[in-house]
C-alpha positions as CSV (number, residue, x, y, z in Angstrom):
1,X,-80.1,-7.8,-119.1
2,X,-79.6,-11.6,-120.1
3,X,-82.7,-13.5,-120.4
4,X,-81.3,-16.4,-118.1
5,X,-79.8,-14.3,-115.1
6,X,-79.7,-14.3,-111.6
7,X,-80.5,-10.6,-110.2
8,X,-79.4,-9.8,-106.7
9,X,-80.8,-6.9,-104.7
10,X,-79.4,-5.4,-101.7
11,X,-82.0,-4.2,-99.5
12,X,-82.1,-1.8,-96.6
13,X,-84.0,-2.9,-93.5
14,X,-86.6,-3.7,-92.5
15,X,-86.6,-6.0,-95.8
16,X,-84.3,-8.6,-96.5
17,X,-82.4,-8.9,-99.9
18,X,-84.0,-10.6,-102.9
19,X,-82.9,-12.7,-105.3
20,X,-84.8,-12.6,-108.8
21,X,-84.1,-15.8,-110.9
22,X,-85.0,-14.2,-114.3
23,X,-85.7,-17.4,-116.4
24,X,-88.4,-19.2,-118.7
25,X,-89.7,-20.1,-115.5
26,X,-88.8,-16.9,-113.1
27,X,-88.5,-17.4,-109.4
28,X,-88.3,-14.7,-106.9
29,X,-86.3,-15.8,-103.4
30,X,-88.1,-13.9,-100.6
31,X,-90.4,-10.8,-100.7
32,X,-89.0,-8.4,-97.9
33,X,-91.2,-6.8,-95.0
34,X,-94.7,-6.2,-95.7
35,X,-94.7,-2.5,-96.0
36,X,-92.3,-2.8,-99.0
37,X,-94.4,-5.0,-101.1
38,X,-95.3,-2.3,-103.7
39,X,-91.6,-1.7,-103.8
40,X,-90.8,-5.6,-104.3
41,X,-93.7,-5.5,-107.2
42,X,-91.5,-2.4,-108.7
43,X,-88.1,-4.1,-108.7
44,X,-89.4,-7.2,-110.5
45,X,-90.7,-4.9,-113.2
46,X,-87.7,-3.2,-113.4
47,X,-85.8,-6.2,-114.4
48,X,-88.0,-6.7,-116.8
49,X,-90.4,-9.6,-115.2
50,X,-94.0,-9.1,-114.8
51,X,-95.2,-10.1,-111.6
52,X,-98.0,-12.4,-112.7
53,X,-95.3,-14.1,-115.1
54,X,-93.5,-15.3,-111.7
55,X,-93.3,-19.4,-111.6
56,X,-92.9,-19.2,-107.9
57,X,-91.6,-17.4,-104.8
58,X,-89.4,-19.2,-102.3
59,X,-88.7,-18.4,-99.1
60,X,-85.7,-19.1,-96.9
61,X,-87.1,-19.0,-93.9
62,X,-90.5,-17.3,-92.6
63,X,-89.5,-14.2,-90.6
64,X,-91.6,-11.0,-91.4
65,X,-88.5,-9.5,-93.1
66,X,-88.2,-12.3,-95.7
67,X,-92.1,-13.2,-96.3
68,X,-93.7,-9.7,-95.8
69,X,-94.5,-9.5,-99.7
70,X,-95.8,-12.9,-99.8
71,X,-99.7,-11.7,-99.1
72,X,-99.4,-8.7,-101.7
73,X,-98.0,-10.5,-104.5
74,X,-100.0,-14.1,-103.9
75,X,-103.5,-12.0,-103.6
76,X,-102.6,-10.0,-106.4
77,X,-101.2,-12.3,-108.9
78,X,-102.0,-16.0,-107.5
79,X,-98.3,-16.8,-107.3
80,X,-97.4,-20.0,-106.0
81,X,-95.2,-19.9,-102.6
82,X,-92.5,-22.5,-101.7
83,X,-91.2,-23.2,-98.3
84,X,-89.6,-25.8,-96.5
85,X,-92.6,-28.2,-95.3
86,X,-92.0,-27.6,-91.5
87,X,-92.6,-24.1,-91.8
88,X,-95.4,-24.4,-94.3
89,X,-97.5,-26.3,-92.0
90,X,-97.3,-23.7,-89.7
91,X,-98.5,-21.2,-92.1
92,X,-101.0,-23.0,-93.3
93,X,-102.6,-24.0,-89.9
94,X,-102.2,-20.4,-89.1
95,X,-100.4,-21.5,-86.1
96,X,-99.8,-18.4,-83.5
97,X,-96.1,-19.2,-83.5
98,X,-96.0,-19.0,-87.4
99,X,-93.0,-16.6,-88.3
100,X,-92.5,-16.1,-84.8
101,X,-94.5,-13.1,-85.4
102,X,-96.0,-12.8,-81.8
103,X,-93.1,-13.8,-79.8
104,X,-91.3,-11.1,-82.1
105,X,-94.0,-8.5,-82.2
106,X,-93.7,-8.3,-85.8
107,X,-96.7,-7.8,-88.2
108,X,-97.1,-10.6,-91.1
109,X,-100.0,-10.4,-93.6
110,X,-101.6,-14.2,-94.2
111,X,-100.5,-16.1,-97.0
112,X,-100.6,-20.2,-98.0
113,X,-97.4,-22.4,-98.8
114,X,-98.8,-24.4,-102.0
115,X,-95.4,-26.0,-102.5
116,X,-93.6,-28.1,-99.7
117,X,-90.1,-28.2,-99.8
118,X,-87.7,-31.0,-98.5
119,X,-83.9,-31.5,-98.4
120,X,-82.6,-32.4,-101.9
121,X,-85.5,-31.3,-103.9
122,X,-85.0,-29.5,-106.9
123,X,-86.5,-26.3,-108.4
124,X,-86.4,-26.0,-112.0
125,X,-86.1,-22.5,-113.8
126,X,-85.8,-23.4,-117.4
127,X,-81.9,-23.4,-117.9
128,X,-81.4,-23.8,-114.4
129,X,-81.8,-26.3,-111.4
130,X,-81.6,-25.1,-107.8
131,X,-80.9,-27.7,-105.3
132,X,-82.8,-27.1,-101.9
133,X,-80.6,-27.6,-99.1
134,X,-82.0,-27.8,-95.3
135,X,-80.0,-25.8,-93.6
136,X,-81.4,-25.2,-90.2
137,X,-80.0,-23.1,-87.1
138,X,-81.5,-19.5,-87.8
139,X,-85.2,-21.2,-87.8
140,X,-85.6,-25.2,-87.7
141,X,-87.0,-24.9,-91.2
142,X,-84.5,-22.6,-92.8
143,X,-83.4,-23.6,-96.5
144,X,-80.5,-22.3,-98.7
145,X,-80.4,-23.1,-102.5
146,X,-77.4,-24.1,-104.4
147,X,-77.1,-23.5,-108.4
148,X,-74.1,-25.8,-109.0
149,X,-73.3,-24.6,-112.9
150,X,-72.5,-21.2,-111.9
151,X,-71.4,-22.5,-108.1
152,X,-74.1,-19.9,-106.8
153,X,-75.3,-20.2,-103.2
154,X,-78.1,-18.4,-101.9
155,X,-77.9,-18.8,-97.9
156,X,-80.6,-16.6,-96.3
157,X,-79.9,-15.5,-92.8
158,X,-77.6,-18.5,-92.0
159,X,-74.5,-16.4,-92.3
160,X,-73.9,-13.3,-93.9
161,X,-70.4,-11.3,-95.2
162,X,-69.5,-9.9,-91.9
163,X,-72.0,-11.5,-89.5
164,X,-74.2,-14.5,-88.7
165,X,-78.0,-14.9,-88.2
166,X,-79.3,-14.3,-84.9
167,X,-80.4,-17.8,-82.9
168,X,-83.7,-18.0,-81.2
169,X,-83.2,-20.3,-78.7
170,X,-86.6,-19.9,-77.1
171,X,-88.4,-21.0,-80.6
172,X,-86.0,-22.9,-82.2
173,X,-84.2,-24.7,-79.4
174,X,-80.9,-24.6,-77.4
175,X,-79.3,-26.8,-79.9
176,X,-79.9,-24.0,-82.8
177,X,-75.9,-23.1,-82.3
178,X,-74.9,-26.9,-83.1
179,X,-77.5,-27.1,-86.0
180,X,-75.9,-23.8,-87.5
181,X,-72.4,-25.6,-87.2
182,X,-73.6,-28.8,-89.2
183,X,-75.3,-26.6,-91.8
184,X,-72.0,-24.2,-92.4
185,X,-70.2,-27.6,-92.5
186,X,-72.3,-28.9,-95.1
187,X,-72.2,-25.9,-97.3
188,X,-68.5,-25.8,-96.8
189,X,-68.3,-29.2,-99.1
190,X,-70.0,-27.6,-101.7
191,X,-67.7,-25.6,-104.7
192,X,-69.0,-22.0,-104.2
193,X,-68.1,-18.9,-105.9
194,X,-70.5,-16.9,-105.1
195,X,-72.9,-16.4,-102.1
196,X,-76.1,-14.1,-101.5
197,X,-77.2,-13.9,-97.9
198,X,-80.3,-12.1,-96.7
199,X,-79.0,-9.0,-95.3
200,X,-75.7,-7.3,-96.8
201,X,-73.5,-7.1,-100.0
202,X,-72.8,-10.5,-102.1
203,X,-70.1,-12.5,-100.9
204,X,-67.3,-13.0,-103.7
205,X,-65.3,-15.2,-101.2
206,X,-68.1,-17.1,-99.3
207,X,-65.7,-20.0,-98.1
208,X,-63.9,-17.4,-95.9
209,X,-67.0,-15.9,-94.6
210,X,-68.2,-19.3,-93.6
211,X,-64.8,-19.9,-91.9
212,X,-65.7,-16.9,-89.9
213,X,-69.4,-17.3,-89.6
214,X,-67.9,-21.2,-88.2
215,X,-65.7,-20.0,-85.6
216,X,-67.8,-17.3,-84.4
217,X,-70.9,-20.3,-83.3
218,X,-67.8,-22.3,-81.7
219,X,-66.9,-19.5,-79.4
220,X,-70.3,-18.9,-78.7
221,X,-70.7,-22.9,-77.8
222,X,-68.0,-21.9,-74.7
223,X,-70.0,-18.8,-74.3
224,X,-74.1,-19.1,-74.2
225,X,-74.6,-15.3,-73.0
226,X,-73.2,-14.1,-76.8
227,X,-76.0,-15.8,-78.4
228,X,-78.5,-14.0,-76.2
229,X,-76.9,-10.7,-76.4
230,X,-76.6,-11.0,-80.4
231,X,-80.1,-12.0,-80.5
232,X,-81.4,-9.1,-78.1
233,X,-80.1,-6.4,-79.8
234,X,-80.8,-7.6,-83.2
235,X,-84.6,-8.0,-82.3
236,X,-84.4,-4.7,-80.6
237,X,-83.0,-3.1,-83.4
238,X,-85.7,-4.5,-85.6
239,X,-88.1,-3.1,-83.7
240,X,-86.6,0.3,-83.7
241,X,-86.5,-0.1,-87.2
242,X,-90.4,-1.1,-87.5
243,X,-91.3,1.7,-85.5
244,X,-89.3,4.1,-86.5
245,X,-88.0,4.5,-82.8
246,X,-89.3,4.7,-79.6
247,X,-89.9,7.6,-77.6
248,X,-88.5,6.9,-74.0
249,X,-91.6,6.9,-72.1
250,X,-92.7,4.3,-74.2
251,X,-89.7,1.6,-73.8
252,X,-90.3,0.5,-70.3
253,X,-94.1,-0.6,-71.5
254,X,-93.1,-2.0,-74.4
255,X,-90.6,-4.2,-73.9
256,X,-92.4,-5.6,-70.6
257,X,-95.1,-6.8,-73.1
258,X,-92.9,-8.6,-75.7
259,X,-92.2,-12.5,-75.4
260,X,-88.5,-12.3,-76.6
261,X,-88.0,-9.8,-73.9
262,X,-89.2,-11.5,-70.8
263,X,-87.7,-14.7,-71.9
264,X,-84.0,-13.5,-72.7
265,X,-84.5,-11.3,-69.1
266,X,-85.5,-14.3,-66.9
267,X,-83.9,-17.4,-68.7
268,X,-80.8,-16.1,-70.1
269,X,-79.5,-13.3,-67.7
270,X,-81.4,-14.3,-64.7
271,X,-83.0,-10.8,-63.9
272,X,-86.5,-9.5,-63.6
273,X,-87.5,-8.1,-66.8
274,X,-87.8,-4.5,-65.0
275,X,-84.0,-4.9,-64.0
276,X,-83.0,-5.8,-67.7
277,X,-84.7,-2.7,-69.6
278,X,-81.7,-0.3,-68.8
279,X,-79.0,-3.0,-69.3
280,X,-80.3,-3.4,-72.7
281,X,-80.6,-0.1,-73.5
282,X,-76.9,0.7,-72.3
283,X,-75.7,-2.0,-74.3
284,X,-77.5,-1.0,-77.5
285,X,-75.7,2.4,-77.2
286,X,-72.4,0.6,-76.1
287,X,-72.0,-1.4,-79.4
288,X,-74.0,1.6,-81.7
289,X,-76.8,-0.3,-82.5
290,X,-78.7,2.2,-81.0
291,X,-78.8,6.0,-79.9
292,X,-81.1,8.7,-78.8
293,X,-82.3,11.4,-80.9
294,X,-84.5,14.2,-79.4
295,X,-86.1,11.7,-76.9
296,X,-86.2,9.1,-79.2
297,X,-84.4,5.7,-79.2
298,X,-83.2,4.9,-82.9
299,X,-81.7,2.4,-84.5
300,X,-78.1,3.2,-86.5
301,X,-78.0,1.0,-89.1
302,X,-79.7,2.6,-92.2
303,X,-83.3,1.4,-92.8
304,X,-86.2,2.7,-94.6
305,X,-89.1,3.3,-92.1
306,X,-92.3,1.4,-92.8
307,X,-95.4,3.3,-93.5
308,X,-97.4,4.0,-90.4
309,X,-100.7,3.3,-91.7
310,X,-99.2,-0.4,-92.9
311,X,-98.1,-0.7,-89.4
312,X,-100.9,0.1,-87.6
313,X,-102.6,-3.0,-89.1
314,X,-100.7,-4.9,-86.8
315,X,-101.5,-8.4,-88.2
316,X,-100.1,-11.6,-86.7
317,X,-101.0,-15.2,-87.5
318,X,-103.3,-15.3,-84.8
319,X,-105.4,-13.0,-86.3
320,X,-105.3,-15.0,-89.8
321,X,-108.7,-17.0,-90.7
322,X,-109.2,-19.4,-93.4
323,X,-111.7,-17.0,-95.4
324,X,-108.3,-14.6,-95.6
325,X,-107.4,-17.0,-98.3
326,X,-110.7,-17.7,-100.5
327,X,-110.3,-14.6,-102.6
328,X,-106.5,-15.6,-103.7
329,X,-106.1,-16.4,-107.0
330,X,-104.7,-19.8,-106.9
């Protein structure tokens, strides 16, 4: 392995992909889901980097599948964490809206962002310079990273090889789709040879992927209901992954207690939440996002089930306390 290489690791759900910049100042981009933190630690070691040598962790955005390993790595090794300044403030003030964790019902253990990033900032790794590009859409503080020498783009969940990031119109705003298109237009002006996104394989033809993503967003402008269907199926699939399926008798009560489900049912589809339950289940089955297995509703995408012991902690930003950070090795 070269001493200054960019290492891309495609990971199964619930973790997002990670990118390790192996250089004089090693940088890890996104840390996966919390239950996979020790796996993340091992993946770094396998590539010849000791976690204590990490110069920086950079988060493309603050969803649980991208920041879940922050707690473990920061607490154990004192690693500095960087994120866009808007999301950093929500994290550092322990805002209940941080990570959209409460609304999504996704656990995230406490961490602090000690480097706040803005558009056009530069991150130096030794022999490389990564340019920070503010690319809102999937979240307001979403960023991408661009390395001009090798023409490499790291684009988080803005777009993927065969998909686009779901849009949270109730937490990020109804203009998320316009912001996503603007972000894609900005990236399309760059010279990009390879691109790495938060999920799925690396992109050898990123410009084609950007064009396809833009076309899909533009269609959504004319058919806003598709935004909501895409989001509901992605969020519910992630729930089924986190919980390794839901027993049939659990589904109604679970969904009715979720903020995302209430909002999409009432305001996107103008239905009472109770009416929307079976409609969503039917659509999950029709689109092959989920299926029944021995009375369990299971996600069909390949995944690695989180540890039940870790999931039982169910920690969210509303539970974070300032004293949580006192023992960190900053």
